[in-house]
C-alpha positions, 0 to 999 in steps of 0.5 A: 499499500503506497498511500492511504487512498490505495487501501484495498480490502477483501470482505467476505459477505458470508459471515457475521453470525449474529441475531439479525440475519447476515449484516455483512452487506450493510457493513460493505455498503458503509465501507464503500460509502467512506470513499477511503478504500477499494472494496473487493466483495467475495463469498467464501461459502456460497456463489456470487449473487451479483456482478459486484462480487468477485468469484473465488476459483475452485471455492467448492473444492477448497472450502472444507479445508478453509473451514479448518484454517487450512488449504491454499491462500485465498489472497492468491484467488482474489484481485490484489488486496492489502487485507482480507476480512472474514466473519463466518466459519470459513477462515482461509489462510493468506500468504502475503497479506494480513487476515482479520477474523471477526468472531461474532458468534461464541457458540462454537467456542463453548463445550457443546459445539467444540466438535466444529473445530472452531477452537483449533481453527482460530488458534491455527490462524492466530499462530500464522498472524491473523487478528481476531475481532470480538464484538464486545469487551465481554466477548473478547474476554471469553475468546481470550480465555478459551483460546489462551490468547494475549490481549494484543491478539484480539481487538474489539469492534462491534458489527454493523447494525443496519438502520431500521425504519421507526416503528409507529403504533406497534401492536405485537409482543416480539420475542427474539429467541437466540439459543434459548428455545427451551426457556422460551417454550417454558415461558410461552404460556405466560406470554400468551396469557399476557398477549391475550389480556392486552389484545396483542399477538405473540411473535417469535423471531428465530432460526429455521430449526427453532421455528419448527420446534415452536410450530410443533408445540401447537402454541398460537405463536407466529414464527418469523424467520430472521430474514424477515426480522425488520418486518416484525420490528415494524409491528412491535410494541415491545421486544423481549430479547431472549439470548444465550449471550453467545452473540452480539445483540443486533436484534435488540439494538435494531429494536432500540433504533426503531424506537421499540422499548426492549427487555433483555436478560442481564447477560454480561454482553447485554449489561455492557451494551444495553444497560441504560437503554433496555430494561435488563432482567434477571429471570422470567418472573422479573421479565413478566413484571417489567413487561406489564409496566413497559407495555402500559406506562407511556412515561416509561416507554417515552424514556426508553425510546429516547435512551434507545435512540441514543444508544443505537447511534453507537452501532450504526453501519457508518460507525462500524465502518469507521472503526474497521477502516482504522483497524484495516490501516493499523493492521496493514501498517503493522504487517508492512513494518 
């Protein structure tokens, strides 16, 4: 890289495994809007979807190895770039440029999913000089502990949370179910009793597999796929964010952006990112008590809406893009030194 204007970044659009579908397109658009870099968009796990995306030759052949951090270097299969940034489970090696890996989902680092070899994969990448990016300080501490990393081997940059149109006169109770399907189904009868009492509908935004379990329960809950999450927010009066704390709370922050009062479990990540903007609860009983007040009290709702708008600004795509541009420059500068 000869000067600042020449920064060339390859960004993998197959990634960012958090709770509001895949937001890498939002980050890519925001990065392009900075006018400070040349962006090469590519997909490591699927075929290109537009003419703007670079094709990765022999991707299907090499993808199984890339999922283990092995195989041929990807920078040799892309147009010339200064840095490669990935955020999914595919972490292909690079040969002559640095690799940045966003670790937005902690589930593969936890005991029940270690069969996915995510721990060995990331350790192997770090040993070759890759920089890991966590989405919060709490997440960075967990990644650092599990992988036995030094503090300078991981940085914190929140992912981009896309802009959501303001919700006006929402009427639904929308629950984002992220990794807590059993606790949600146990709480669902009480939530249904609440929605019936206030004349609302209970809507669950979740993954395909959890959605199937909810439907098979026979409970009158409308299930919405993550790809339609923004449409669900457009009709929400209150959002209940039920998460295992393994992912960045993008859905909760999007609901704050939309002006929807939000309740969430008091996990370490939620305390760091949502405290003061969302109502944090310790257990189901506290959630039900808070839900009743937040649903009815216009004064409480007005305060929460104002606080939510202020907090959501910190996670807009433009903010994330600015932080990543600075990170790219720092990493490339250090690689070249």
